[in-house]
PASEKE-575616 format. One record per residue: x, y, z of N, C-alpha, C in turn. Coordinates in pm, 1 decimal, padded with zeros to 6 digits. Example, Ala and Ser with C-alpha at 12.3 -4.5 7.8 and 13.67 -1.06 7.14 Angstrom:
BEGIN
ATOM       nX       nY       nZ      caX      caY      caZ       cX       cY       cZ
ATOM  01319.0 -00569.0  00780.0  01230.0 -00450.0  00780.0  01320.0 -00330.0  00780.0
ATOM  01285.0 -00225.0  00708.0  01367.0 -00106.0  00714.0  01290.0  00003.0  00787.0
END
This chain:
BEGIN
ATOM       nX       nY       nZ      caX      caY      caZ       cX       cY       cZ
ATOM  01558.9  01059.0 -01253.8  01663.3  01153.2 -01167.4  01575.0  01254.9 -01125.0
ATOM  01562.1  01263.3 -00978.1  01460.4  01366.7 -00954.1  01501.3  01421.3 -00802.0
ATOM  01452.4  01535.2 -00769.6  01466.9  01586.4 -00650.9  01344.6  01596.6 -00575.3
ATOM  01307.0  01493.6 -00469.8  01197.7  01471.1 -00412.1  01203.0  01522.1 -00271.5
ATOM  01073.1  01587.9 -00219.1  01058.6  01618.9 -00089.0  00960.7  01506.8 -00047.3
ATOM  01002.1  01457.1  00082.7  00917.6  01317.0  00121.3  00884.4  01327.5  00264.7
ATOM  00743.5  01284.5  00287.0  00655.1  01340.0  00409.3  00622.5  01191.6  00476.1
ATOM  00663.7  01181.7  00622.5  00595.7  01062.2  00686.1  00526.0  01102.5  00790.8
ATOM  00418.8  01069.7  00809.1  00328.9  01084.2  00946.8  00229.1  00996.9  00978.2
ATOM  00235.7  00881.3  00942.5  00180.6  00767.9  00977.6  00155.1  00723.9  01096.1
ATOM  00277.1  00753.6  01186.9  00263.3  00688.0  01317.5  00323.0  00845.5  01389.5
ATOM  00364.0  00799.4  01510.2  00409.0  00945.5  01600.4  00512.0  01007.4  01567.5
ATOM  00592.7  00942.3  01471.8  00691.0  01018.6  01403.0  00653.1  01116.0  01315.3
ATOM  00696.7  01240.2  01310.1  00708.5  01339.3  01217.2  00846.6  01334.5  01124.7
ATOM  00829.5  01318.8  01013.3  00966.9  01290.2  00950.4  00956.1  01364.4  00797.8
ATOM  01074.9  01430.2  00766.1  01052.7  01493.2  00630.5  01196.9  01453.7  00571.6
ATOM  01232.1  01409.9  00467.2  01336.6  01405.0  00399.5  01345.7  01460.6  00263.9
ATOM  01460.3  01498.7  00215.9  01503.6  01527.2  00085.6  01600.0  01407.3  00031.2
ATOM  01554.4  01356.5 -00113.6  01642.2  01292.2 -00202.5  01643.6  01332.7 -00287.7
ATOM  01773.1  01302.9 -00363.2  01816.6  01345.6 -00521.0  01845.4  01191.2 -00583.6
ATOM  01792.7  01157.1 -00692.0  01815.3  01046.1 -00755.2  01819.7  00949.1 -00687.8
ATOM  01717.7  00905.1 -00609.6  01703.7  00801.3 -00510.2  01771.4  00774.7 -00380.9
ATOM  01877.9  00887.4 -00363.6  01942.7  00895.5 -00226.5  01922.0  01010.0 -00124.5
ATOM  01892.4  00959.0 -00012.8  01881.6  01078.2  00092.7  01982.0  01155.7  00114.7
ATOM  01962.3  01274.4  00095.7  02054.6  01396.4  00123.3  02047.2  01455.0  00272.2
ATOM  01920.2  01459.9  00334.7  01865.1  01544.3  00443.0  01769.8  01478.6  00498.9
ATOM  01728.1  01481.2  00622.3  01645.6  01457.6  00671.4  01607.6  01508.1  00831.9
ATOM  01500.4  01541.5  00852.8  01428.1  01613.9  00989.8  01308.7  01539.9  01046.5
ATOM  01355.4  01489.1  01161.4  01222.9  01398.4  01229.0  01225.5  01414.4  01378.2
ATOM  01118.4  01374.7  01437.0  01125.5  01371.6  01566.5  00969.7  01278.2  01585.1
ATOM  01007.0  01211.2  01734.4  00881.6  01125.3  01770.2  00825.8  01180.2  01903.8
ATOM  00690.7  01191.9  01899.6  00608.1  01232.5  02017.1  00481.9  01240.9  01983.4
ATOM  00399.0  01269.9  02081.7  00260.4  01281.4  02076.9  00212.8  01424.4  02006.5
ATOM  00126.6  01407.9  01905.2  00074.6  01527.1  01858.3  00144.9  01643.6  01794.7
ATOM  00264.0  01580.3  01739.3  00380.8  01674.5  01692.6  00329.2  01715.9  01516.4
ATOM  00269.6  01636.7  01440.1  00259.4  01665.2  01311.4  00199.3  01803.1  01277.1
ATOM  00079.4  01834.5  01338.7  00024.2  01962.8  01318.2  00101.0  02076.8  01313.9
ATOM  00199.4  02075.4  01446.4  00279.6  02193.0  01446.7  00417.7  02202.2  01398.9
ATOM  00449.8  02064.3  01354.3  00603.6  02088.1  01342.7  00627.8  02039.6  01209.4
ATOM  00539.0  01989.5  01099.3  00541.2  01904.7  00958.3  00599.9  02014.5  00894.6
ATOM  00523.1  02166.3  00892.1  00576.0  02259.7  00777.8  00697.9  02307.7  00822.7
ATOM  00709.9  02323.6  00963.1  00842.4  02373.7  00998.8  00956.8  02276.1  00962.7
ATOM  00953.7  02159.4  00965.9  01054.7  02082.7  00944.6  01087.6  02067.9  00784.8
ATOM  00981.3  02101.0  00702.1  00993.8  02112.7  00562.7  01077.1  02215.9  00535.5
ATOM  01052.4  02337.6  00600.5  01136.9  02465.4  00559.1  01271.0  02431.1  00620.3
ATOM  01289.3  02388.2  00746.2  01447.9  02358.3  00802.8  01527.8  02281.0  00683.8
ATOM  01441.0  02161.4  00634.6  01536.4  02082.0  00514.5  01556.3  02166.4  00407.5
ATOM  01444.7  02213.9  00359.5  01477.4  02324.3  00241.3  01594.1  02410.9  00246.3
ATOM  01573.4  02477.9  00362.0  01660.3  02577.8  00375.8  01814.1  02537.7  00408.3
ATOM  01825.7  02413.9  00486.9  01966.8  02369.5  00516.0  02041.0  02314.6  00371.4
ATOM  01939.3  02283.4  00285.0  01993.0  02251.3  00165.6  02003.2  02346.0  00043.6
ATOM  01976.8  02471.5  00091.5  01968.9  02569.7 -00017.9  01894.0  02549.1 -00132.6
ATOM  01790.0  02488.2 -00098.4  01686.1  02478.4 -00216.5  01578.7  02560.7 -00231.5
ATOM  01507.0  02594.5 -00335.3  01396.1  02636.3 -00335.0  01271.0  02555.2 -00353.3
ATOM  01174.2  02593.0 -00367.5  01053.3  02495.5 -00375.0  01049.5  02453.4 -00533.9
ATOM  01081.2  02557.8 -00609.9  01073.5  02515.4 -00759.7  01173.8  02425.7 -00780.7
ATOM  01278.3  02411.3 -00709.8  01390.3  02279.2 -00743.6  01337.8  02169.2 -00747.0
ATOM  01226.1  02147.8 -00670.8  01174.5  02017.8 -00636.1  01105.7  01957.7 -00746.0
ATOM  01110.3  01820.4 -00800.3  01050.4  01758.7 -00896.9  00904.8  01691.5 -00870.6
ATOM  00885.4  01674.4 -00752.8  00766.4  01582.7 -00714.3  00758.7  01580.7 -00569.8
ATOM  00647.9  01579.4 -00502.8  00615.1  01560.7 -00353.6  00574.9  01403.0 -00330.1
ATOM  00649.5  01337.0 -00237.5  00605.6  01220.5 -00198.7  00562.4  01210.7 -00060.4
ATOM  00433.3  01124.3 -00042.6  00378.3  01109.9  00096.7  00363.0  00978.2  00126.5
ATOM  00393.1  00938.8  00262.1  00364.0  00826.4  00305.3  00180.1  00795.2  00294.5
ATOM  00146.6  00719.0  00236.5  00010.4  00702.2  00222.3 -00070.7  00621.7  00341.8
ATOM -00000.5  00553.0  00420.9 -00067.6  00460.7  00535.0 -00054.2  00308.6  00490.5
ATOM -00117.3  00235.5  00566.2 -00182.4  00234.3  00670.5 -00127.4  00314.6  00812.1
ATOM -00224.1  00374.7  00901.4 -00150.3  00439.6  00995.1 -00255.7  00525.2  01082.1
ATOM -00214.4  00615.7  01130.7 -00271.1  00718.9  01226.8 -00376.1  00783.7  01129.6
ATOM -00505.9  00786.9  01162.0 -00610.1  00884.1  01088.5 -00573.0  01022.3  01089.4
ATOM -00550.9  01092.6  01176.6 -00490.9  01217.7  01198.4 -00368.9  01256.2  01155.0
ATOM -00277.0  01162.4  01182.0 -00132.5  01181.0  01116.9 -00146.0  01189.3  00951.9
ATOM -00216.5  01095.7  00908.0 -00230.6  01056.6  00758.2 -00302.7  01192.1  00707.3
ATOM -00397.9  01243.5  00757.1 -00469.5  01346.1  00706.9 -00385.4  01469.5  00701.2
ATOM -00297.2  01502.1  00805.5 -00207.1  01620.8  00805.1 -00098.0  01600.9  00703.9
ATOM -00022.7  01468.2  00684.3  00060.0  01452.6  00570.0  00031.6  01466.7  00434.1
ATOM -00089.7  01416.4  00413.3 -00165.9  01411.4  00277.2 -00208.5  01543.8  00240.4
ATOM -00266.8  01607.5  00332.5 -00327.3  01744.0  00312.0 -00210.7  01848.5  00273.5
ATOM -00116.4  01845.7  00358.3  00002.1  01919.6  00310.4  00076.4  01885.8  00191.5
ATOM  00090.9  01761.6  00178.2  00153.4  01712.9  00019.6  00063.8  01771.1 -00086.0
ATOM -00048.6  01741.6 -00070.8 -00136.8  01799.0 -00182.5 -00149.2  01950.0 -00180.4
ATOM -00140.8  02013.4 -00086.5 -00131.7  02165.8 -00116.0 -00002.5  02227.4 -00157.9
ATOM  00100.3  02153.4 -00133.2  00224.4  02187.5 -00195.8  00227.2  02159.9 -00345.3
ATOM  00161.9  02036.0 -00370.4  00166.5  02013.5 -00527.6  00068.2  02132.3 -00590.2
ATOM -00037.1  02136.7 -00537.8 -00129.2  02245.8 -00595.0 -00080.8  02387.9 -00607.2
ATOM  00023.3  02431.6 -00514.8  00086.2  02559.7 -00505.6  00198.1  02558.6 -00586.7
ATOM  00245.9  02463.4 -00613.9  00403.3  02458.7 -00691.5  00354.0  02388.2 -00824.7
ATOM  00258.0  02319.8 -00848.8  00219.2  02259.2 -00992.4  00302.8  02135.9 -00993.0
ATOM  00319.3  02049.9 -00885.7  00413.8  01943.7 -00885.2  00330.2  01830.3 -00885.8
ATOM  00396.7  01699.9 -00928.0  00297.6  01591.3 -00913.2  00311.8  01510.1 -00794.8
ATOM  00239.0  01445.1 -00734.1  00233.3  01361.6 -00609.5  00251.1  01204.4 -00610.7
ATOM  00353.0  01163.9 -00531.3  00382.0  01029.4 -00542.4  00308.0  00982.1 -00405.5
ATOM  00257.1  00865.9 -00392.8  00211.8  00817.4 -00284.7  00298.9  00684.1 -00260.4
ATOM  00342.3  00659.4 -00128.1  00424.9  00528.8 -00110.1  00372.7  00459.5  00012.0
ATOM  00338.7  00340.1 -00004.9  00274.2  00259.8  00117.0  00372.2  00245.6  00255.3
ATOM  00302.3  00278.6  00350.0  00394.3  00290.5  00463.9  00468.3  00177.5  00521.1
ATOM  00381.0  00060.2  00503.6  00452.0 -00048.3  00568.9  00558.2 -00099.0  00444.4
ATOM  00542.5 -00085.6  00320.4  00653.5 -00109.1  00234.6  00788.8 -00063.9  00267.2
ATOM  00776.7  00083.7  00271.6  00897.1  00162.3  00272.3  00956.8  00131.8  00425.1
ATOM  00903.9  00092.2  00533.2  00938.6  00022.2  00648.1  01029.7 -00085.0  00609.6
ATOM  00953.8 -00173.6  00542.6  01056.3 -00298.3  00518.6  01167.7 -00265.0  00423.9
ATOM  01154.7 -00176.2  00331.7  01265.8 -00126.4  00270.3  01376.5 -00075.5  00353.0
ATOM  01337.1  00006.1  00473.4  01449.0  00060.7  00537.9  01502.1 -00034.3  00595.9
ATOM  01437.1 -00143.2  00662.7  01505.8 -00255.5  00718.1  01595.5 -00315.9  00660.1
ATOM  01553.7 -00371.6  00521.3  01659.0 -00423.3  00430.2  01777.0 -00349.9  00402.2
ATOM  01763.2 -00216.5  00385.9  01856.7 -00148.2  00381.1  01956.0 -00113.4  00475.3
ATOM  01919.7 -00139.2  00600.3  01991.8 -00118.3  00716.4  02047.4 -00266.4  00722.7
ATOM  01969.0 -00361.0  00683.3  02056.6 -00508.9  00707.6  02062.5 -00574.3  00579.3
ATOM  02179.7 -00557.4  00501.0  02160.0 -00605.1  00345.5  02216.6 -00737.5  00350.7
ATOM  02248.2 -00816.0  00480.5  02278.4 -00958.2  00459.1  02158.7 -01051.6  00522.6
ATOM  02052.8 -00995.0  00573.5  01966.1 -01058.1  00635.1  01893.9 -01135.0  00530.6
ATOM  01885.1 -01289.1  00573.0  01785.2 -01342.4  00462.2  01655.6 -01406.9  00484.8
ATOM  01618.6 -01344.8  00589.6  01479.6 -01373.2  00631.0  01349.3 -01297.4  00574.6
ATOM  01258.1 -01303.6  00647.4  01135.7 -01216.0  00592.6  01142.1 -01095.0  00703.6
ATOM  01064.3 -00989.9  00651.0  01058.4 -00879.4  00743.6  00892.8 -00872.2  00786.2
ATOM  00836.6 -00829.7  00907.1  00681.3 -00784.7  00926.5  00690.1 -00655.7  00974.3
ATOM  00666.3 -00553.0  00903.2  00657.0 -00418.6  00979.6  00500.8 -00418.0  01039.9
ATOM  00499.9 -00355.6  01166.5  00365.8 -00331.0  01242.0  00336.9 -00197.5  01271.3
ATOM  00240.3 -00151.9  01258.8  00192.1 -00006.9  01331.8  00087.1 -00037.6  01407.6
ATOM  00111.1  00023.5  01503.7  00012.7 -00002.1  01640.3 -00108.3  00068.7  01595.5
ATOM -00242.2 -00012.8  01619.9 -00364.2  00017.9  01592.8 -00411.3  00041.0  01743.8
ATOM -00483.2 -00035.0  01790.9 -00515.2 -00034.1  01947.1 -00512.6 -00169.0  02003.6
ATOM -00510.8 -00183.4  02133.7 -00507.8 -00316.5  02190.5 -00394.4 -00400.0  02134.7
ATOM -00436.6 -00517.6  02104.0 -00355.8 -00630.3  02040.6 -00361.1 -00625.7  01874.9
ATOM -00420.5 -00509.0  01811.2 -00426.6 -00503.4  01692.6 -00335.8 -00425.2  01625.5
ATOM -00293.0 -00451.9  01492.6 -00190.8 -00388.4  01409.6 -00198.2 -00391.4  01297.7
ATOM -00164.1 -00292.3  01215.7 -00162.2 -00309.0  01074.0 -00036.9 -00329.4  01002.4
ATOM -00028.9 -00452.0  00926.0  00082.0 -00521.0  00920.6  00076.5 -00579.9  00774.6
ATOM  00198.1 -00648.0  00753.2  00209.0 -00716.0  00617.2  00340.0 -00784.3  00629.6
ATOM  00374.0 -00860.9  00530.8  00516.7 -00953.2  00547.7  00589.9 -00935.6  00407.5
ATOM  00704.8 -00899.7  00429.8  00776.7 -00866.6  00290.8  00908.4 -00941.6  00287.8
ATOM  00925.5 -01032.1  00154.3  01053.2 -01057.1  00152.9  01172.7 -00959.6  00088.8
ATOM  01285.0 -01003.6  00070.8  01402.3 -00899.1  00027.5  01380.6 -00826.3 -00083.4
ATOM  01298.4 -00905.1 -00182.3  01266.0 -00807.5 -00315.2  01145.4 -00717.9 -00287.9
ATOM  01106.4 -00685.3 -00147.0  00990.8 -00620.8 -00120.0  00855.9 -00662.0 -00227.7
ATOM  00826.2 -00776.9 -00215.8  00723.5 -00847.6 -00256.8  00639.1 -00882.6 -00125.8
ATOM  00516.0 -00860.0 -00127.9  00431.4 -00903.6  00004.9  00417.4 -01045.4  00006.7
ATOM  00454.8 -01111.2  00086.1  00428.7 -01266.4  00140.0  00297.5 -01270.7  00190.3
ATOM  00277.9 -01176.0  00267.7  00117.4 -01149.5  00314.8  00074.3 -01019.8  00294.6
ATOM -00061.8 -01005.9  00265.4 -00096.8 -00870.2  00196.4 -00131.5 -00786.5  00330.7
ATOM -00128.7 -00651.6  00322.2 -00145.4 -00545.9  00399.8 -00313.1 -00584.3  00486.8
ATOM -00310.3 -00584.8  00617.1 -00434.9 -00604.9  00693.4 -00436.7 -00539.4  00821.7
ATOM -00540.7 -00545.1  00873.8 -00542.4 -00489.7  01028.3 -00573.3 -00643.5  01089.6
ATOM -00465.9 -00689.2  01174.5 -00476.3 -00816.4  01230.7 -00469.2 -00798.8  01387.7
ATOM -00544.5 -00888.0  01448.4 -00536.1 -00888.5  01605.9 -00419.6 -01011.4  01616.0
ATOM -00328.8 -00986.9  01703.6 -00231.3 -01086.4  01735.4 -00256.0 -01153.1  01833.6
ATOM -00242.7 -01312.1  01794.2 -00235.4 -01390.0  01928.5 -00126.4 -01506.7  01918.6
ATOM -00162.2 -01605.1  01998.0 -00021.7 -01683.1  01999.9 -00017.0 -01770.9  01867.6
ATOM -00116.4 -01774.5  01778.9 -00099.0 -01860.3  01651.4 -00057.5 -01752.9  01533.1
ATOM -00065.6 -01623.5  01536.4 -00032.3 -01520.4  01424.2  00083.6 -01554.9  01367.6
ATOM  00109.5 -01578.2  01229.3  00214.6 -01605.2  01155.6  00280.2 -01738.1  01158.5
ATOM  00206.0 -01860.1  01244.0  00260.4 -01959.6  01264.4  00314.1 -02050.8  01144.3
ATOM  00239.5 -02015.3  01033.8  00263.5 -02119.2  00916.5  00405.7 -02044.9  00874.6
ATOM  00401.2 -01912.9  00879.4  00543.6 -01855.5  00799.0  00646.8 -01862.0  00902.3
ATOM  00623.0 -01857.2  01033.6  00720.5 -01893.3  01122.4  00796.1 -02001.7  01137.9
ATOM  00716.2 -02127.0  01083.0  00758.9 -02256.1  01091.4  00871.5 -02296.4  00994.9
ATOM  00869.1 -02202.7  00899.3  00971.4 -02232.3  00762.5  01043.6 -02089.3  00776.0
ATOM  01038.4 -01981.9  00822.2  01122.3 -01872.0  00803.1  01130.0 -01791.3  00923.7
ATOM  01264.6 -01739.0  00904.1  01286.6 -01644.9  01033.3  01236.2 -01515.6  00987.1
ATOM  01145.4 -01446.6  01090.3  01074.0 -01324.2  01068.4  01108.5 -01211.0  01147.2
ATOM  01150.6 -01100.9  01135.4  01203.1 -00985.3  01197.1  01076.6 -00882.6  01221.7
ATOM  01018.2 -00843.4  01312.9  00913.6 -00768.8  01339.9  00964.5 -00621.2  01384.3
ATOM  00913.2 -00544.5  01295.5  00972.5 -00398.6  01326.1  00833.4 -00317.8  01351.0
ATOM  00872.6 -00185.0  01386.1  00742.1 -00059.9  01382.1  00711.5 -00073.3  01522.4
ATOM  00624.6  00019.7  01555.0  00571.0  00091.7  01686.1  00469.8 -00013.3  01723.2
ATOM  00436.6 -00110.9  01642.1  00326.0 -00221.4  01689.7  00404.6 -00338.1  01724.8
ATOM  00531.1 -00344.4  01706.8  00600.1 -00487.1  01724.4  00624.9 -00523.1  01863.2
ATOM  00652.3 -00415.8  01945.0  00683.3 -00434.9  02077.7  00576.0 -00492.0  02184.6
ATOM  00448.4 -00468.0  02145.1  00342.4 -00517.8  02231.6  00300.2 -00647.7  02195.1
ATOM  00354.9 -00692.5  02080.1  00344.8 -00857.3  02027.4  00451.6 -00927.0  02088.6
ATOM  00564.3 -00878.5  02139.0  00690.5 -00948.6  02155.9  00659.2 -01084.8  02252.5
ATOM  00587.3 -01060.7  02353.1  00550.3 -01199.0  02448.0  00455.8 -01272.9  02375.2
ATOM  00356.2 -01203.3  02289.4  00273.8 -01300.9  02268.3  00321.0 -01397.9  02133.0
ATOM  00404.7 -01346.2  02048.7  00479.7 -01397.1  01939.9  00615.3 -01472.5  01992.9
ATOM  00615.6 -01564.1  02050.5  00728.7 -01624.9  02110.1  00815.4 -01721.0  02043.8
ATOM  00747.9 -01752.3  01904.1  00823.7 -01844.3  01842.5  01004.0 -01822.3  01833.8
ATOM  01053.4 -01946.8  01791.5  01206.8 -01929.3  01818.4  01260.9 -01866.0  01672.9
ATOM  01151.9 -01850.3  01583.2  01207.9 -01785.2  01444.2  01188.5 -01646.9  01443.3
ATOM  01094.5 -01576.6  01572.3  01056.0 -01445.4  01573.9  01160.5 -01349.6  01633.2
ATOM  01200.8 -01239.3  01575.2  01300.8 -01145.1  01616.2  01218.3 -01000.3  01614.4
ATOM  01258.8 -00942.1  01696.9  01213.5 -00794.7  01733.6  01310.2 -00696.5  01721.9
ATOM  01300.5 -00592.0  01630.5  01392.6 -00505.7  01610.5  01331.4 -00357.5  01666.1
ATOM  01405.3 -00293.3  01737.0  01344.7 -00169.7  01804.1  01377.9 -00033.7  01708.7
ATOM  01451.2 -00067.5  01606.6  01496.2  00058.0  01554.3  01385.2  00130.3  01445.9
ATOM  01380.6  00257.2  01451.2  01288.0  00311.7  01390.3  01303.9  00321.8  01251.0
ATOM  01177.0  00260.3  01201.4  01182.0  00246.3  01046.8  01070.8  00345.5  00971.5
ATOM  00995.1  00424.1  01048.8  00899.8  00506.4  01051.5  00973.8  00650.9  00994.4
ATOM  01065.3  00624.8  00884.0  01165.2  00771.6  00866.2  01126.9  00781.7  00729.1
ATOM  01101.1  00903.4  00676.2  01102.5  00946.4  00532.3  01210.9  00918.4  00457.9
ATOM  01331.1  00895.2  00512.3  01454.8  00872.8  00457.8  01461.8  00758.9  00385.0
ATOM  01361.8  00645.8  00431.8  01332.0  00527.8  00380.7  01254.7  00522.1  00267.4
ATOM  01186.3  00635.9  00219.8  01103.6  00639.4  00108.9  01178.1  00668.0 -00013.3
ATOM  01310.7  00704.0 -00021.2  01391.4  00756.5 -00128.9  01370.2  00650.3 -00244.3
ATOM  01420.0  00563.8 -00253.8  01451.9  00448.2 -00349.3  01316.7  00423.8 -00425.9
ATOM  01205.8  00422.1 -00313.9  01073.6  00355.9 -00378.5  01017.5  00507.8 -00451.3
ATOM  01043.7  00614.7 -00386.9  00984.4  00729.6 -00451.4  01056.0  00753.7 -00581.8
ATOM  01191.8  00731.7 -00603.4  01263.8  00743.1 -00729.0  01185.1  00664.2 -00818.8
ATOM  01165.6  00535.3 -00783.2  01150.9  00427.4 -00886.0  00994.7  00481.3 -00929.5
ATOM  00913.1  00520.4 -00842.6  00764.3  00564.2 -00875.0  00794.7  00675.2 -00965.0
ATOM  00872.4  00763.3 -00959.0  00890.6  00883.7 -01050.0  00914.7  00831.8 -01191.2
ATOM  01019.5  00739.4 -01173.4  01075.0  00707.1 -01317.0  00954.5  00635.2 -01383.9
ATOM  00840.1  00563.6 -01340.4  00753.0  00495.9 -01396.3  00619.9  00569.5 -01400.6
ATOM  00631.3  00740.1 -01396.8  00537.2  00790.0 -01378.7  00395.1  00778.8 -01305.3
ATOM  00418.1  00706.1 -01173.4  00342.5  00643.1 -01082.8  00281.1  00768.5 -00997.2
ATOM  00210.2  00859.9 -01065.3  00159.0  00973.0 -01010.3  00019.7  00973.2 -00984.3
ATOM -00028.9  01011.9 -00851.0 -00169.3  01036.3 -00805.8 -00234.4  01162.2 -00858.7
ATOM -00357.9  01142.5 -00871.7 -00441.5  01251.9 -00892.7 -00449.9  01311.0 -00768.2
ATOM -00396.5  01453.5 -00768.0 -00375.7  01535.2 -00652.3 -00542.6  01542.3 -00611.9
ATOM -00611.3  01588.6 -00676.1 -00768.9  01628.0 -00648.1 -00836.0  01516.6 -00566.3
ATOM -00821.8  01386.6 -00606.3 -00883.0  01305.2 -00552.2 -00828.6  01181.1 -00447.6
ATOM -00676.1  01190.4 -00442.4 -00605.6  01126.9 -00368.9 -00657.1  01134.2 -00232.9
ATOM -00669.9  01002.7 -00153.0 -00697.9  01005.8 -00034.2 -00590.7  00904.2  00035.2
ATOM -00565.2  00901.1  00173.7 -00496.9  00814.1  00238.8 -00549.9  00676.9  00231.8
ATOM -00463.1  00573.8  00264.2 -00481.6  00425.5  00268.5 -00528.9  00389.0  00435.4
ATOM -00664.7  00446.8  00454.8 -00662.4  00417.0  00605.8 -00662.8  00264.5  00668.9
ATOM -00736.4  00202.7  00566.5 -00725.9  00048.9  00593.4 -00865.9  00027.1  00668.5
ATOM -00895.5  00104.0  00783.8 -00997.2  00094.0  00849.9 -01079.2  00236.1  00869.6
ATOM -01204.2  00221.1  00892.0 -01284.8  00342.2  00913.6 -01245.4  00394.0  01037.2
ATOM -01233.3  00541.3  01020.8 -01210.8  00623.5  01131.6 -01322.8  00593.5  01220.0
ATOM -01320.3  00580.4  01368.5 -01394.8  00570.9  01483.3 -01395.8  00670.2  01604.8
ATOM -01465.9  00744.2  01624.7 -01487.2  00839.3  01710.7 -01501.5  00787.8  01852.6
ATOM -01401.1  00762.6  01955.1 -01421.9  00709.7  02101.2 -01479.1  00809.1  02166.2
ATOM -01569.1  00808.1  02242.2 -01647.4  00876.6  02337.0 -01553.2  00928.7  02449.8
ATOM -01558.7  01028.4  02492.4 -01486.8  01089.4  02583.1 -01498.8  01031.7  02707.9
ATOM -01417.3  01000.9  02792.3 -01407.7  00966.6  02944.4 -01456.5  01061.4  03048.4
ATOM -01472.5  01185.9  03002.0 -01441.8  01291.0  03090.0 -01604.2  01308.2  03132.7
ATOM -01630.5  01322.8  03270.7 -01764.4  01350.9  03327.5 -01786.3  01493.5  03294.5
ATOM -01916.1  01525.5  03226.5 -01956.1  01649.4  03219.9 -02022.1  01701.8  03321.5
END
């Protein structure tokens, strides 16, 4: 039973939510390029004030740990760690793909297939995993280059719904009759609530000093295309 501030910055969505006892009570979010640095702390302030809470009312800070955008994850995790240090509160980290799947099943309680959250990496590569309705990973998290044979073994036996900002670019390539694409936003901190409450109840806290985001791949600097 906890009051939890939840931060999601792994994609272009900048999202902040408050949950109490595993239920989302407030959320503030916006999608767009390069929003996190300027908006994350403002969204936190708005959510706290709107619910008439002080920072000492919080029991824990939860953050989306990735995989996802290198810059976005750095901003989210550094903000969460800063709050934990200042408030002397514990830190919870929730895997981004898992809470995306949780959000899909929450929104579609009668769905009987699998869900494949995808976060856009680059070109035809995505960060992805596959989950069943119990949120058990049928396929582990990986960086996968999508082609026409991807997920064929699973698709031959299961209906799979693909979600996330990486799914749309794969729709034409994954043309199997058991492949469904859902464009709803599941990169919302509001979908972290149940998983954050579960982690809090099991004392699954991170070491604030040493915790790092789950990047999955090393950060690669792309040379500028501008002529000097």
